Backbone bond lengths (Angstrom), bond angles and torsions (degrees), N, CA, C in turn:
res aa  C-N    CA-C-N  psi(-1)  N-CA   C-N-CA  omega(-1)  CA-C   N-CA-C  phi
1 M - - - 1.447 - - 1.526 108.50 -
2 S 1.309 116.28 132.55 1.457 121.07 -177.79 1.534 110.01 -115.60
3 Y 1.328 115.66 132.29 1.457 121.67 178.16 1.523 108.10 -159.52
4 A 1.299 115.57 159.45 1.460 121.15 179.84 1.529 110.07 -81.31
5 I 1.315 115.57 151.80 1.464 120.49 178.12 1.526 110.48 -57.71
6 E 1.322 117.33 -39.58 1.466 120.22 179.94 1.528 111.46 -63.29
7 D 1.339 117.49 -34.35 1.465 120.20 176.96 1.519 110.97 -66.57
8 L 1.327 117.32 -40.69 1.453 120.98 177.65 1.530 110.22 -65.80
9 K 1.314 117.06 -42.98 1.464 120.70 178.91 1.525 110.26 -59.72
10 K 1.314 116.56 -44.75 1.465 121.02 178.91 1.528 110.51 -60.63
11 K 1.318 116.84 -42.90 1.467 121.68 179.94 1.524 110.75 -63.99
12 L 1.338 117.42 -43.10 1.461 120.95 178.97 1.524 111.21 -63.82
13 L 1.316 117.11 -39.74 1.461 120.43 178.25 1.526 111.20 -66.85
14 E 1.331 117.34 -31.86 1.470 120.74 175.04 1.528 110.53 -69.39
15 M 1.330 116.58 -41.13 1.470 121.18 -177.49 1.526 112.40 -72.38
16 Y 1.313 116.27 -30.24 1.459 121.87 -177.14 1.533 109.34 -124.73
17 P 1.346 117.77 72.27 1.476 121.01 -176.08 1.525 113.68 -63.66
18 E 1.326 117.16 -17.03 1.462 119.85 178.92 1.528 111.95 -64.54
19 I 1.318 117.23 -20.33 1.469 120.04 177.48 1.524 108.97 -62.42
20 K 1.317 116.72 -49.66 1.474 120.21 178.40 1.517 111.11 -69.92
21 K 1.337 115.98 -38.68 1.462 120.73 -178.40 1.522 111.27 -56.42
22 H 1.323 116.79 -39.03 1.456 121.04 -179.16 1.530 112.20 -95.08
23 D 1.330 116.46 11.73 1.467 122.31 176.57 1.530 111.90 54.33
24 I 1.323 114.78 49.49 1.454 121.19 179.89 1.527 108.33 -102.67
25 S 1.311 116.27 131.32 1.458 118.74 177.37 1.525 109.09 -82.72
26 M 1.318 115.09 149.02 1.457 120.18 -179.22 1.517 109.08 -132.52
27 G 1.326 115.45 120.36 1.454 121.60 174.15 1.515 108.63 -101.13
28 L 1.310 117.00 147.97 1.461 121.39 -177.13 1.521 109.41 -143.75
29 D 1.328 115.68 124.15 1.459 122.07 177.36 1.523 108.19 -137.60
30 F 1.332 115.68 156.84 1.459 119.55 176.38 1.519 109.14 -102.89
31 S 1.335 116.38 132.23 1.457 122.25 177.20 1.529 108.45 -103.04
32 E 1.325 115.87 112.24 1.468 120.63 177.09 1.526 110.05 -61.75
33 A 1.339 116.24 -40.08 1.460 120.86 -177.00 1.529 111.90 -62.51
34 K 1.334 116.34 -36.66 1.465 120.17 -178.77 1.523 112.51 -97.55
35 N 1.336 116.78 -9.22 1.464 122.22 -174.65 1.525 109.99 50.73
36 A 1.336 114.52 44.87 1.457 121.47 -178.28 1.529 109.19 -149.85
37 Y 1.314 114.61 159.23 1.463 120.39 174.86 1.516 108.45 -88.24
38 I 1.314 116.12 136.16 1.455 122.32 176.95 1.525 106.53 -101.03
39 I 1.318 114.67 123.24 1.462 120.95 -177.65 1.523 108.15 -113.16
40 K 1.326 115.63 130.08 1.462 120.71 178.21 1.521 108.41 -121.00
41 F 1.339 115.03 117.18 1.453 121.43 174.47 1.517 107.26 -97.52
42 K 1.341 115.98 140.97 1.458 119.22 -179.18 1.520 109.74 -147.86
43 K 1.324 113.83 136.69 1.464 120.94 171.56 1.512 106.92 -145.48
44 D 1.300 115.93 121.95 1.462 122.07 -176.95 1.533 108.49 55.47
45 V 1.306 117.72 -122.34 1.471 120.30 -178.26 1.527 112.37 -95.04
46 H 1.321 117.47 -0.42 1.455 121.96 -176.13 1.520 111.24 -94.67
47 E 1.339 116.05 136.23 1.463 121.52 -179.83 1.519 110.30 -136.53
48 L 1.307 114.77 150.99 1.461 122.04 171.59 1.513 106.96 -139.91
49 T 1.313 116.07 126.64 1.456 121.06 176.50 1.519 107.51 -112.66
50 T 1.316 115.88 131.65 1.459 121.46 178.74 1.517 107.67 -141.33
51 H 1.307 116.05 179.43 1.464 119.20 179.51 1.525 110.07 -129.51
52 L 1.301 114.68 159.39 1.459 123.18 177.34 1.518 106.71 -131.11
53 E 1.324 115.58 113.88 1.456 120.10 -179.88 1.526 110.39 -58.97
54 K 1.309 116.32 149.22 1.466 122.08 -178.72 1.526 110.98 -54.47
55 K 1.331 117.81 -43.28 1.465 121.20 179.82 1.533 110.69 -62.15
56 D 1.342 116.21 -42.07 1.462 119.97 178.62 1.529 111.03 -65.73
57 A 1.324 117.10 -37.67 1.465 120.79 176.64 1.525 110.06 -63.50
58 D 1.331 116.46 -42.54 1.467 120.28 177.14 1.529 110.40 -59.93
59 D 1.340 115.92 -43.53 1.466 119.98 177.96 1.525 110.89 -61.06
60 C 1.333 116.77 -42.84 1.467 120.64 178.50 1.525 110.69 -57.67
61 M 1.313 116.28 -43.39 1.464 120.10 179.72 1.534 111.64 -64.39
62 N 1.336 116.33 -21.44 1.463 121.37 176.34 1.528 112.01 -95.83
63 G 1.331 116.71 10.42 1.460 120.75 175.61 1.516 115.36 87.37
64 I 1.323 117.68 11.19 1.464 121.54 179.79 1.519 108.29 -100.86
65 E 1.336 116.70 120.11 1.458 120.14 -179.13 1.522 111.03 -70.87
66 C 1.301 115.69 142.70 1.461 122.91 177.98 1.531 108.08 -88.92
67 V 1.330 116.59 117.52 1.456 121.15 -177.69 1.526 110.93 -60.17
68 Y 1.319 117.31 -46.07 1.461 121.01 -178.36 1.532 110.77 -59.08
69 L 1.324 117.00 -47.50 1.458 119.86 -179.09 1.521 110.27 -67.02
70 G 1.310 117.75 -38.27 1.461 121.26 177.52 1.519 111.76 -58.89
71 V 1.331 116.71 -40.87 1.462 121.05 177.58 1.527 109.96 -65.21
72 Q 1.327 116.88 -43.47 1.469 120.93 179.19 1.526 110.75 -61.15
73 V 1.322 116.84 -46.64 1.468 121.21 179.92 1.526 109.82 -62.27
74 S 1.328 116.94 -45.53 1.471 120.88 -179.24 1.519 111.50 -60.65
75 Q 1.318 116.84 -44.23 1.463 120.21 -179.67 1.529 110.58 -65.22
76 F 1.314 115.74 -41.53 1.457 119.97 179.04 1.530 110.16 -62.46
77 M 1.340 117.40 -44.63 1.461 121.47 179.39 1.529 110.12 -63.82
78 K 1.324 116.82 -41.68 1.461 120.70 179.12 1.530 109.94 -60.47
79 N 1.315 116.80 -43.42 1.459 120.21 178.64 1.521 111.03 -59.27
80 F 1.322 117.53 -41.67 1.456 120.03 -179.61 1.515 111.43 -72.24
81 E 1.321 118.54 -33.86 1.463 119.75 176.84 1.523 110.01 -63.64
82 I 1.322 116.99 -39.19 1.458 121.19 177.70 1.527 109.97 -64.14
83 I 1.319 116.19 -44.82 1.470 120.73 179.93 1.527 110.71 -62.73
84 E 1.340 116.61 -42.08 1.452 120.68 -177.45 1.520 112.57 -67.71
85 K 1.336 118.24 -25.32 1.469 121.72 -179.37 1.516 112.05 -81.03
86 E 1.317 117.76 -20.39 1.468 120.52 -177.07 1.508 111.78 -71.62
């Protein structure tokens, strides 16, 4: 399956609207060496870098949520909710 990185980023932001809700920036690059997308979430001084396997990215483009990425996003959002309450 062929698609542009910007199309995948747009799809991920649609699937995980909490990223925009919490004003978190998301960087996305493809690593040939890992055959995976490298995703970097950042808010203020806090960062989380994770990866999305090519197959999972393909599934996302077909409307199937990636469980692993969903867990990463949820944990990241939870961490920021805790920080914001302090």
